C-alpha positions as CSV (number, residue, x, y, z in Angstrom):
1,M,-4.6,-71.1,-12.1
2,P,-3.7,-67.4,-11.8
3,S,-0.2,-66.3,-12.5
4,A,2.1,-65.9,-9.6
5,V,3.0,-62.4,-8.4
6,N,6.1,-61.1,-10.3
7,V,8.8,-59.8,-7.9
8,H,12.1,-58.6,-9.1
9,V,14.8,-55.9,-8.8
10,E,15.4,-53.3,-11.5
11,S,16.6,-49.7,-11.7
12,I,14.9,-46.5,-12.9
13,E,16.3,-43.1,-13.8
14,V,14.9,-40.3,-11.8
15,P,15.9,-36.6,-11.9
16,T,17.5,-36.2,-8.4
17,Y,18.8,-33.1,-6.6
18,V,22.4,-33.6,-5.5
19,L,22.6,-34.6,-1.9
20,G,26.1,-34.3,-0.4
21,P,27.7,-36.6,2.1
22,D,26.4,-36.9,5.7
23,S,28.1,-34.7,8.2
24,P,31.2,-36.4,9.7
25,Y,30.1,-35.4,13.2
26,P,27.4,-37.2,15.2
27,A,24.5,-35.2,16.4
28,F,24.7,-35.2,20.2
29,H,22.2,-32.3,20.3
30,W,20.2,-31.4,17.2
31,R,16.9,-29.5,17.0
32,G,16.4,-29.2,20.7
33,W,15.5,-32.6,22.2
34,R,16.3,-34.5,19.0
35,G,19.9,-35.5,19.6
36,H,20.3,-38.8,17.8
37,Y,23.9,-40.1,18.3
38,P,25.4,-42.0,16.5
39,F,23.5,-40.7,13.5
40,S,24.8,-37.5,11.9
41,T,22.9,-34.9,9.9
42,K,22.1,-34.9,6.2
43,L,22.1,-31.1,5.4
44,D,24.3,-30.8,2.4
45,L,21.4,-30.0,0.1
46,S,21.7,-28.3,-3.3
47,T,19.7,-26.9,-6.2
48,R,21.6,-28.9,-8.8
49,K,19.8,-31.8,-10.4
50,R,20.9,-34.7,-12.5
51,L,19.6,-38.1,-13.7
52,V,20.4,-40.8,-11.2
53,K,19.7,-44.5,-11.3
54,H,17.8,-45.8,-8.3
55,R,17.2,-49.4,-7.4
56,I,13.6,-50.4,-7.0
57,I,11.9,-53.7,-6.0
58,V,8.8,-54.5,-8.0
59,L,5.7,-56.4,-6.8
60,E,3.3,-56.9,-9.7
61,N,0.1,-58.8,-10.5
62,A,-2.6,-58.4,-13.1
63,Y,-4.1,-55.4,-11.2
64,L,-1.4,-53.6,-9.3
65,R,2.3,-52.6,-9.6
66,A,4.1,-51.6,-6.5
67,E,7.6,-50.2,-6.6
68,I,9.7,-50.0,-3.4
69,L,12.9,-47.9,-2.8
70,P,15.2,-49.9,-0.5
71,D,17.7,-47.1,-0.6
72,M,15.2,-44.5,0.5
73,G,14.0,-45.9,3.8
74,G,12.0,-48.8,2.2
75,R,9.5,-46.2,0.9
76,V,6.7,-47.5,-1.5
77,Y,7.5,-45.2,-4.4
78,R,4.5,-46.1,-6.6
79,L,1.2,-48.0,-6.4
80,Y,0.0,-48.1,-9.9
81,D,-3.6,-49.2,-10.5
82,K,-3.5,-51.1,-13.7
83,V,-7.2,-51.6,-13.9
84,A,-7.9,-47.8,-13.9
85,G,-4.6,-46.8,-15.5
86,Q,-3.9,-44.4,-12.7
87,E,-1.4,-43.7,-9.9
88,T,-2.8,-44.2,-6.5
89,L,-0.1,-42.3,-4.7
90,M,1.7,-39.0,-5.4
91,V,4.7,-39.8,-7.6
92,P,7.0,-36.8,-7.6
93,P,8.7,-35.9,-11.0
94,S,12.1,-35.7,-9.2
95,F,13.7,-36.4,-5.8
96,K,13.9,-32.9,-4.3
97,F,15.4,-33.0,-0.9
98,Q,14.4,-30.4,1.8
99,N,15.4,-29.9,5.4
100,I,12.3,-31.5,7.0
101,A,13.2,-34.9,8.4
102,L,14.8,-35.8,11.8
103,R,18.3,-35.7,10.3
104,G,17.5,-33.1,7.6
105,A,17.0,-34.4,4.1
106,W,13.5,-35.5,3.2
107,I,11.4,-36.2,0.0
108,T,7.7,-36.4,-0.5
109,G,5.6,-39.0,-2.3
110,G,4.7,-42.6,-2.0
111,I,4.3,-44.4,1.4
112,E,6.9,-43.7,4.1
113,F,7.5,-45.7,7.3
114,N,8.3,-43.6,10.4
115,F,9.5,-45.2,13.6
116,G,11.6,-44.1,16.6
117,Y,11.6,-40.4,17.4
118,R,8.8,-38.0,16.7
119,S,9.6,-36.8,13.2
120,H,10.1,-38.2,9.7
121,T,12.3,-41.1,10.5
122,A,16.1,-41.0,10.7
123,V,16.5,-43.4,7.8
124,T,13.9,-41.9,5.4
125,C,16.6,-41.0,2.8
126,S,19.0,-43.9,3.7
127,P,19.4,-47.5,2.7
128,V,17.6,-50.1,4.8
129,S,17.8,-53.9,4.9
130,W,15.5,-55.8,2.5
131,A,14.6,-59.3,1.4
132,I,12.3,-60.9,-1.2
133,R,10.0,-63.9,-0.4
134,K,7.7,-66.0,-2.6
135,D,4.7,-67.7,-1.1
136,A,3.3,-71.2,-1.9
137,D,0.0,-69.6,-3.1
138,G,1.7,-67.6,-5.8
139,G,1.9,-64.4,-3.7
140,A,5.1,-62.5,-2.9
141,S,6.4,-60.0,-0.4
142,V,9.2,-57.5,0.1
143,W,10.5,-57.2,3.6
144,V,12.2,-53.8,4.6
145,G,13.5,-52.7,7.9
146,T,16.5,-51.5,10.0
147,V,17.7,-50.6,13.5
148,I,17.1,-47.2,14.9
149,R,20.6,-46.9,16.3
150,P,20.1,-44.1,19.0
151,M,17.9,-46.5,21.0
152,E,18.7,-49.8,19.3
153,S,15.0,-50.4,18.4
154,R,14.1,-52.4,15.3
155,W,11.3,-52.1,12.7
156,T,10.3,-54.3,9.8
157,V,7.5,-54.1,7.3
158,R,6.3,-57.0,5.1
159,I,4.8,-55.5,1.9
160,G,2.7,-58.3,0.3
161,L,0.7,-58.9,-2.9
162,K,-1.5,-61.8,-3.8
163,P,-2.0,-63.1,-7.4
164,E,-5.8,-62.4,-7.7
165,R,-6.2,-59.4,-5.4
166,S,-6.1,-55.7,-6.1
167,A,-4.9,-54.6,-2.6
168,L,-1.5,-54.1,-1.0
169,D,-1.0,-55.7,2.4
170,M,1.4,-54.5,5.1
171,E,2.4,-56.4,8.2
172,I,4.4,-54.1,10.6
173,F,6.8,-55.3,13.3
174,T,8.5,-53.3,16.0
175,M,11.0,-54.6,18.6
176,G,12.3,-52.9,21.7
177,P,16.0,-52.5,22.6
178,L,18.0,-55.2,24.2
179,V,18.3,-53.7,27.7
180,L,16.6,-50.3,28.3
181,P,13.1,-49.3,27.1
182,G,12.8,-47.5,23.8
183,M,10.1,-45.2,22.5
184,M,7.0,-46.4,20.6
185,Y,6.3,-44.0,17.7
186,W,5.0,-45.4,14.4
187,W,3.3,-43.6,11.6
188,T,2.7,-44.9,8.0
189,N,2.6,-41.8,5.8
190,A,1.0,-41.9,2.3
191,A,1.0,-38.9,0.0
192,V,-1.9,-38.4,-2.5
193,E,-2.4,-35.7,-5.1
194,V,-5.4,-33.5,-4.3
195,G,-7.5,-30.9,-6.2
196,D,-10.6,-28.9,-5.7
197,R,-12.8,-32.0,-5.9
198,S,-10.8,-34.2,-3.5
199,R,-12.3,-35.5,-0.3
200,F,-11.2,-37.4,2.8
201,Y,-13.5,-39.8,4.6
202,Y,-12.6,-40.1,8.3
203,Y,-15.3,-41.5,10.7
204,G,-15.4,-39.7,14.0
205,T,-16.9,-36.5,15.6
206,Y,-13.9,-34.5,16.8
207,A,-10.3,-33.9,15.9
208,G,-7.2,-32.4,17.4
209,D,-4.3,-30.6,15.8
210,Y,-3.1,-27.5,17.6
211,A,-6.4,-27.5,19.5
212,P,-9.4,-29.8,19.5
213,H,-12.1,-29.0,17.0
214,S,-15.3,-30.6,15.7
215,W,-15.1,-32.8,12.7
216,P,-15.8,-32.4,9.8
217,W,-17.4,-29.0,10.3
218,T,-15.3,-26.2,11.8
219,D,-16.0,-22.5,11.7
220,G,-18.6,-23.0,8.9
221,M,-16.4,-25.1,6.7
222,D,-16.3,-28.8,5.9
223,F,-12.7,-29.8,6.5
224,S,-13.2,-33.2,4.7
225,W,-12.6,-31.2,1.5
226,P,-8.9,-30.1,1.7
227,R,-9.7,-27.0,-0.4
228,N,-11.4,-25.6,2.8
229,R,-8.3,-26.1,4.9
230,I,-6.8,-22.7,4.3
231,F,-3.7,-23.0,6.5
232,G,-1.3,-25.9,6.8
233,A,-2.2,-28.2,9.7
234,D,-2.4,-31.7,11.0
235,M,-5.8,-33.3,11.6
236,F,-5.8,-36.2,14.1
237,L,-9.1,-37.9,14.4
238,M,-9.8,-38.6,18.0
239,E,-11.7,-41.8,19.0
240,P,-12.2,-43.1,15.5
241,Q,-15.4,-45.1,15.1
242,R,-14.4,-47.2,12.1
243,D,-11.3,-49.3,11.2
244,Y,-11.2,-47.8,7.7
245,L,-10.7,-44.4,6.2
246,G,-10.8,-43.3,2.6
247,F,-9.8,-40.7,0.0
248,Y,-11.4,-39.9,-3.3
249,D,-10.8,-37.5,-6.1
250,F,-14.0,-36.8,-8.0
251,Q,-12.2,-35.3,-11.0
252,R,-9.9,-38.3,-11.6
253,Q,-12.6,-40.7,-10.4
254,H,-9.9,-42.5,-8.3
255,G,-8.9,-42.8,-4.7
256,L,-8.0,-45.4,-2.1
257,A,-9.4,-47.2,0.9
258,Q,-7.2,-47.9,3.9
259,T,-7.9,-50.3,6.7
260,A,-6.2,-51.2,10.1
261,N,-7.7,-52.3,13.3
262,R,-8.4,-49.1,15.2
263,F,-7.6,-50.6,18.5
264,H,-4.2,-51.7,17.3
265,S,-3.6,-48.6,15.2
266,P,-5.9,-45.8,16.5
267,G,-3.9,-43.0,14.9
268,Q,-5.8,-41.5,11.9
269,K,-4.5,-38.3,10.4
270,Y,-4.4,-36.2,7.4
271,F,-2.0,-33.4,6.8
272,T,-2.1,-30.5,4.4
273,W,0.3,-27.6,3.7
274,G,-2.9,-25.5,3.3
275,A,-4.9,-24.1,0.4
276,N,-3.4,-20.6,0.6
277,Q,-0.3,-19.2,-1.1
278,R,2.0,-20.5,1.6
279,G,0.8,-24.0,0.9
280,R,1.5,-23.5,-2.8
281,F,5.0,-22.4,-1.9
282,W,5.6,-25.7,-0.2
283,D,4.2,-27.6,-3.1
284,F,6.9,-26.1,-5.4
285,L,9.6,-26.6,-2.7
286,L,9.0,-30.3,-2.8
287,S,7.9,-30.9,-6.4
288,D,9.3,-29.4,-9.6
289,T,5.8,-29.2,-11.0
290,G,4.2,-27.9,-7.9
291,Q,2.0,-31.0,-7.2
292,T,-0.6,-30.3,-4.6
293,Y,-0.8,-33.2,-2.2
294,C,-2.0,-34.2,1.3
295,E,-0.8,-37.0,3.5
296,I,-2.9,-39.9,4.8
297,Q,-1.3,-41.4,8.0
298,R,-2.0,-44.3,10.3
299,G,-0.3,-44.5,13.7
300,R,0.2,-46.8,16.6
301,L,-0.9,-44.1,19.0
302,P,-3.8,-41.5,18.6
303,S,-1.6,-38.5,17.8
304,Q,2.0,-37.6,17.0
305,G,2.2,-35.7,20.3
306,R,2.1,-39.0,22.2
307,T,4.6,-41.7,22.7
308,E,4.8,-44.6,25.1
309,P,7.6,-46.9,26.3
310,L,8.7,-49.7,24.1
311,P,9.7,-52.5,26.5
312,P,13.1,-54.3,25.9
313,M,12.9,-57.3,23.6
314,V,9.2,-57.0,23.1
315,T,7.8,-57.4,19.6
316,E,4.6,-55.8,18.5
317,S,2.9,-56.3,15.2
318,W,-0.3,-55.2,13.3
319,T,-1.5,-55.1,9.7
320,E,-2.6,-52.4,7.3
321,T,-4.3,-52.7,3.8
322,W,-4.2,-50.2,1.0
323,L,-6.8,-50.7,-1.7
324,P,-7.1,-48.5,-4.8
325,I,-10.7,-47.6,-5.8
326,N,-12.0,-46.1,-9.0
327,H,-15.4,-44.9,-10.4
328,T,-17.1,-45.4,-7.1
329,E,-18.3,-41.7,-6.9
330,G,-16.9,-41.5,-3.3
331,F,-16.4,-43.8,-0.4
332,S,-18.6,-45.1,2.4
333,G,-16.8,-48.1,3.8
334,T,-14.8,-51.2,3.3
335,E,-14.8,-54.7,4.9
336,G,-12.7,-57.7,3.9
337,D,-12.1,-57.3,0.2
338,L,-15.2,-55.2,-0.5
339,V,-15.6,-51.4,-0.9
340,I,-19.0,-49.8,-0.8
341,S,-20.0,-46.3,-1.8
342,V,-23.6,-45.2,-1.1
343,G,-24.7,-42.1,-2.9
344,P,-27.0,-39.4,-1.5
345,P,-30.7,-39.6,-2.1
346,E,-31.7,-38.0,-5.4
347,D,-35.2,-38.2,-7.1
348,N,-36.3,-40.7,-4.5
349,A,-33.5,-43.1,-5.2
350,A,-29.8,-43.7,-4.3
351,T,-27.0,-45.4,-6.2
352,I,-24.9,-48.1,-4.4
353,R,-21.6,-49.0,-5.9
354,L,-19.7,-52.1,-4.9
355,L,-16.1,-52.9,-5.7
356,S,-14.3,-56.2,-4.9
357,A,-10.6,-56.7,-4.6
358,V,-10.9,-60.4,-5.5
359,P,-12.8,-62.2,-8.2
360,R,-16.3,-63.3,-7.2
361,K,-19.1,-65.2,-9.0
362,G,-21.5,-62.7,-7.5
363,V,-22.9,-61.5,-4.1
364,R,-26.3,-60.6,-2.6
365,L,-26.7,-57.1,-1.3
366,E,-29.7,-56.1,0.9
367,A,-30.1,-52.3,1.3
368,F,-32.2,-51.0,4.2
369,S,-33.7,-47.6,4.5
370,E,-35.6,-46.0,7.4
371,A,-38.6,-48.0,6.3
372,G,-36.8,-51.2,7.2
373,S,-37.8,-53.4,4.2
374,P,-34.8,-54.4,2.2
375,D,-34.0,-53.8,-1.5
376,V,-32.3,-56.9,-2.8
377,W,-29.6,-56.8,-5.4
378,E,-28.0,-59.9,-6.9
379,T,-24.8,-58.9,-8.6
380,G,-23.2,-60.7,-11.5
381,A,-19.6,-61.8,-11.6
382,M,-17.2,-59.3,-10.0
383,T,-13.7,-58.5,-11.4
384,P,-11.1,-57.0,-9.1
385,G,-11.0,-53.2,-9.3
386,K,-14.1,-52.9,-11.4
387,P,-17.2,-51.6,-9.5
388,L,-20.8,-52.5,-10.1
389,A,-23.7,-50.1,-9.5
390,H,-27.3,-50.6,-8.4
391,R,-30.1,-48.0,-7.9
392,V,-32.3,-48.3,-4.8
393,A,-35.8,-46.8,-4.8
394,L,-36.5,-44.8,-1.7
395,A,-39.5,-43.1,-0.2
396,A,-39.4,-39.3,0.1
397,G,-37.0,-38.1,2.8
398,Q,-35.4,-41.5,3.3
399,S,-31.8,-42.7,2.7
400,V,-29.9,-46.0,2.7
401,R,-29.0,-46.7,6.3
402,R,-27.6,-50.2,6.1
403,A,-26.3,-52.6,3.5
404,M,-25.6,-56.3,4.2
405,V,-23.6,-58.3,1.6
406,T,-23.5,-62.1,1.6
407,D,-21.6,-64.6,-0.5
408,T,-23.4,-67.2,-2.6
409,D,-23.2,-69.6,0.3
410,G,-24.8,-67.1,2.7
411,T,-21.6,-66.0,4.4
412,V,-21.8,-62.4,5.5
413,L,-19.0,-60.4,3.8
414,M,-20.0,-56.9,4.9
415,D,-22.5,-55.4,7.3
416,W,-22.2,-51.6,6.5
417,R,-24.1,-49.0,8.5
418,E,-24.2,-45.4,7.8
419,F,-22.2,-43.2,10.1
420,D,-23.9,-40.1,11.4
421,F,-21.4,-37.2,11.2
422,S,-21.8,-34.5,13.8
423,T,-23.2,-31.2,12.6
424,E,-22.0,-29.5,15.8
425,D,-19.5,-26.7,15.1
426,W,-17.5,-25.8,18.2
427,Y,-16.0,-22.7,16.6
428,K,-19.3,-21.2,15.6
429,R,-20.5,-21.1,19.2
430,G,-20.8,-17.8,20.9
431,H,-18.2,-17.1,23.6
432,Q,-17.5,-14.5,26.2
433,H,-14.5,-12.2,26.1
434,L,-11.8,-13.5,28.4
435,D,-10.3,-11.4,31.2
436,E,-6.6,-11.9,30.4
437,D,-5.6,-11.1,33.9
438,K,-7.7,-13.9,35.4
439,A,-7.8,-16.5,32.6
440,S,-5.6,-19.6,32.9
441,L,-2.9,-20.4,30.4
442,E,-5.1,-23.1,28.9
443,E,-8.0,-20.7,28.4
444,L,-5.8,-18.1,26.8
445,F,-4.3,-20.8,24.4
446,T,-7.8,-22.1,23.5
447,E,-9.0,-18.5,22.8
448,A,-6.0,-17.8,20.7
449,E,-6.6,-20.9,18.6
450,R,-10.3,-20.0,18.2
451,A,-9.3,-16.6,17.0
452,R,-6.9,-18.1,14.5
453,F,-9.6,-20.3,13.1
454,A,-12.0,-17.4,13.0
455,I,-9.9,-15.4,10.5
456,W,-10.3,-18.1,7.9
457,P,-12.6,-17.6,5.0
458,N,-16.1,-18.3,6.4
459,G,-19.1,-19.0,4.2
460,T,-20.9,-21.4,2.0
461,E,-18.8,-20.5,-1.1
462,H,-15.9,-22.2,0.7
463,A,-17.8,-25.2,2.1
464,V,-20.0,-26.5,-0.6
465,G,-19.9,-30.2,-1.5
466,L,-20.6,-31.6,-5.0
């Protein structure tokens, strides 16, 4: 019988920049519309640093170690992949506060939970309520949450780990105020370190940040590679076509797969400070070592420019899964506890890599190309977090279009189909010069955004893949 998940409380010493006391005055009007009485601001920041003991709650099994900071908004501080020996999330070398969040002080790194008003949440650097639970099957969970006092709405996240599973599960609960409607705004925000060989896998055809644009190609550059995103920007994938998204760093041979029902959690975003000098400036503002990172976010609504009423006394809930991956040479999809990566055709063959989050005696994979006849692969035993690889022979000009995975009893575990990304590039289209005296405000704004994109480096040297 597998060992039960170890859950306990301990403390760690982290270099921490001194954060002074909260303002004694409540913020009736702060940052325009963001008044948040009875909360006050947290703006007493400093450049002085000292070693500080921080309380952490540890969830650990044979494959993963998760560390949660109950005194920093319930943030998941670390998700360490014990199989690969690598950090899945960005772990900052110190807690370096900057004036970014709703009330001011904010740190980067880990997985942050944002609820209430449109910003990094009011309690991101404050203690929240927490509890530990042990399950009959040997699993364990940490519950974190609090009340957003300006509108008396509540949120709770159950962070769970099973004994024989290399994935972290989250169950999210939000509850409306007692009398008047509140505001629904939820975004789970994970920070990951990126480099020149990092790539994001979001499955849709167009995105929106300051203005809608095609995805992944915009102005001659493939934005799925963050090195091509020269300026800092949000990328919200509109109308996502898959429940999952992925991230992979080809240099470290490590990444993660994230899953949530896209009808319950349609928001899929990645954020970058930008690959230019301004982006590097922010890297050093938030990290003593200048770690370059991006954020992977999942939201209850399609973008952070949208909110909707949260009815009184109504509870909503949905789930998310965060699964570290390694040595898969990219990411193509995930379903259940399986992750698949289908390589591009090369020398009339393609390599399929399959990773399982749970132990399996073996699975049967049928790979289909345009020809229709399947290539059958009977895998051996599968260990959580350790991928297996199989090479599929292909006719010239063909690729793997579908892969069906079944268990030893014939149960379908995965039915993966290749997603056809759009090659349309809206910002490469020709356009007529606008008559500024006759153009509408929307037309002028769109043209200004197109001009802003057009000044970015444009050419194959910035947009090549591997």
